[in-house]
C-alpha positions as CSV (number, residue, x, y, z in Angstrom):
1,M,0.0,0.0,0.0
2,N,1.7,3.2,-1.2
3,N,-0.7,6.1,-0.7
4,K,0.2,9.7,-1.1
5,I,1.4,11.6,2.0
6,I,-0.2,15.0,2.3
7,R,0.8,17.9,4.5
8,L,-2.0,19.5,6.4
9,D,-2.4,23.2,5.7
10,K,-5.0,25.8,6.5
11,K,-7.1,25.1,3.4
12,L,-7.2,21.3,4.1
13,A,-8.1,22.1,7.7
14,E,-11.4,23.5,6.5
15,N,-12.4,20.0,5.4
16,N,-14.5,18.8,8.4
17,E,-14.5,15.1,7.4
18,L,-10.8,15.1,7.1
19,I,-10.2,16.9,10.4
20,T,-12.7,14.6,12.2
21,D,-10.7,11.5,10.9
22,L,-7.4,13.1,11.8
23,S,-8.6,14.2,15.3
24,N,-9.9,10.7,16.0
25,L,-6.4,9.2,15.2
26,I,-4.7,11.8,17.4
27,Y,-7.2,11.0,20.2
28,Y,-6.4,7.3,19.9
29,F,-2.7,8.1,19.8
30,R,-2.9,10.1,23.1
31,H,-4.9,7.3,24.8
32,E,-2.5,4.5,23.6
33,L,0.4,6.6,24.9
34,A,-1.3,7.0,28.2
35,V,-1.6,3.3,28.5
36,L,2.1,2.9,27.9
37,K,2.8,5.4,30.6
38,N,0.4,3.7,32.9
39,K,-1.5,7.0,33.3
40,N,-5.2,8.1,33.2
41,I,-5.6,11.1,31.1
42,N,-8.4,13.5,30.5
43,Y,-7.9,14.1,26.8
44,S,-11.0,14.5,24.6
45,K,-11.6,14.7,20.9
46,D,-12.0,18.4,21.3
47,N,-8.4,18.4,22.7
48,A,-7.3,16.6,19.5
49,L,-9.0,19.3,17.4
50,E,-7.1,22.0,19.4
51,E,-3.9,20.1,18.9
52,I,-4.4,20.1,15.1
53,Q,-5.0,23.9,15.1
54,E,-1.7,24.3,17.0
55,Y,0.2,22.4,14.4
56,L,-1.0,24.9,11.8
57,I,0.6,27.9,13.6
58,T,3.8,26.3,15.0
59,P,6.9,25.0,13.4
60,Y,5.5,21.5,13.4
61,E,4.5,19.8,10.2
62,L,1.6,17.4,10.2
63,Y,1.3,14.8,7.4
64,F,-1.4,12.2,6.8
65,V,-2.2,9.3,4.5
66,T,-5.7,8.4,3.3
67,L,-7.3,5.4,1.8
68,N,-10.8,5.7,0.2
69,Q,-11.0,9.3,1.6
70,K,-10.4,8.1,5.2
71,V,-7.3,9.1,7.2
72,I,-5.4,5.8,8.0
73,G,-2.2,7.3,9.5
74,Y,-0.4,10.4,10.3
75,L,3.0,11.8,11.1
76,V,4.1,15.0,13.0
77,L,7.5,16.4,12.4
78,K,9.3,19.0,14.5
79,I,12.1,20.7,12.6
80,F,14.4,22.3,15.2
81,D,17.9,23.7,14.4
82,D,19.7,21.0,12.5
83,T,17.4,18.1,13.4
84,V,14.2,16.6,12.1
85,W,12.2,14.8,14.9
86,I,9.4,12.4,14.4
87,E,7.2,13.7,17.2
88,Q,4.2,11.4,16.5
89,L,3.7,8.5,14.2
90,F,0.4,6.7,14.3
91,T,-1.5,4.3,12.1
92,H,-5.1,3.2,12.5
93,K,-5.3,-0.2,14.0
94,D,-6.8,-1.7,10.9
95,F,-3.9,-0.6,8.8
96,R,-0.9,-1.6,10.9
97,R,1.6,-4.0,9.4
98,K,0.5,-2.8,5.9
99,Q,3.4,-0.4,5.1
100,T,1.7,2.8,6.3
101,A,4.1,3.4,9.1
102,K,7.1,2.4,6.9
103,N,5.9,4.9,4.2
104,L,5.6,7.6,6.8
105,T,9.1,7.0,8.3
106,D,10.6,6.8,4.9
107,F,8.9,10.1,4.1
108,A,10.3,11.7,7.3
109,T,13.8,10.6,6.3
110,Q,13.3,12.0,2.8
111,R,12.0,15.3,4.3
112,A,15.1,15.5,6.5
113,K,17.3,15.0,3.4
114,I,15.5,17.7,1.5
115,L,16.3,20.0,4.4
116,G,19.9,19.0,4.2
117,K,19.8,16.7,7.2
118,N,21.0,13.1,7.2
119,T,18.0,11.4,8.9
120,A,15.1,11.9,11.2
121,F,15.3,11.2,14.9
122,V,12.6,9.6,17.0
123,N,11.7,9.6,20.7
124,V,10.0,6.4,21.7
125,H,8.5,5.4,25.0
126,P,10.4,2.3,26.3
127,N,7.2,0.4,26.8
128,N,6.2,0.8,23.2
129,E,7.6,-2.6,22.2
130,K,5.8,-2.6,18.8
131,M,7.2,0.7,17.8
132,L,10.7,-0.2,19.0
133,K,10.6,-3.5,17.0
134,F,9.3,-1.6,14.0
135,L,12.0,1.1,14.2
136,A,14.7,-1.5,14.6
137,S,13.4,-3.3,11.5
138,Q,13.8,0.0,9.6
139,G,17.4,0.4,10.6
140,Y,16.9,2.8,13.6
141,T,19.2,2.3,16.5
142,V,19.4,3.7,20.1
143,L,21.7,6.7,20.4
144,N,22.7,8.1,23.8
145,L,19.5,9.5,25.3
146,L,18.1,8.3,28.5
147,E,15.6,10.5,30.4
148,I,15.6,10.0,34.2
149,R,13.2,11.4,36.8
150,K,12.0,10.6,40.3
151,A,8.8,8.7,40.6
152,Y,5.6,10.7,40.7
153,T,3.6,10.6,43.9
154,N,1.6,7.4,44.1
155,E,3.2,6.1,40.8
156,K,3.5,2.3,40.7
157,I,6.7,1.2,39.2
158,Q,6.1,-2.0,37.2
159,T,9.4,-2.8,35.5
160,M,13.1,-2.3,35.7
161,I,15.4,-1.2,32.9
162,S,19.1,-2.0,32.8
163,V,21.7,0.2,31.1
164,Q,25.1,-1.1,30.3
165,I,28.1,1.1,29.5
166,K,30.1,-0.9,27.0
167,S,33.4,1.0,27.4
168,T,33.5,0.3,31.2
169,N,31.2,-2.7,31.4
170,Q,29.3,-1.0,34.2
171,S,25.5,-1.6,34.5
172,F,22.9,0.6,36.1
173,E,19.4,-0.5,37.0
174,F,16.5,1.9,37.2
175,D,12.9,1.3,38.3
176,Y,10.7,1.9,35.4
């Protein structure tokens, strides 16, 4: 499946059916992300509509893919200094494992190259095993970023992550 990737602009944002489809996917993305983070969120479809409007006035670029006039996936890029970041990548559950996410990540890399960059970077939640597996299959690798914070009040830590420093063979374990 190789559908055209389209950038959302102000004119397209006037298409109510398109915006409804897109806001539904953003809503689902936010809720799936909350599950990964083990959090309850109060995020509505109205919040998703507001998020779309923000993308139209900020340096973010929102792209989407349609099939039979329905949005089946989307990508949000942040272009900051000399880096292109994939901020969001989401595919409707019925279109996963059908090349939609691959086409969107390939597009992000092409967009980066057009801007004179080598590749696009991605932040991924460590519990998002499906995305980690997908990105590894596309040639992405972990760099050197590890965010660390103290636990939130009443946060239940469910897993542990181990980080090994190859050069010194030291390991550090963190509750996660």
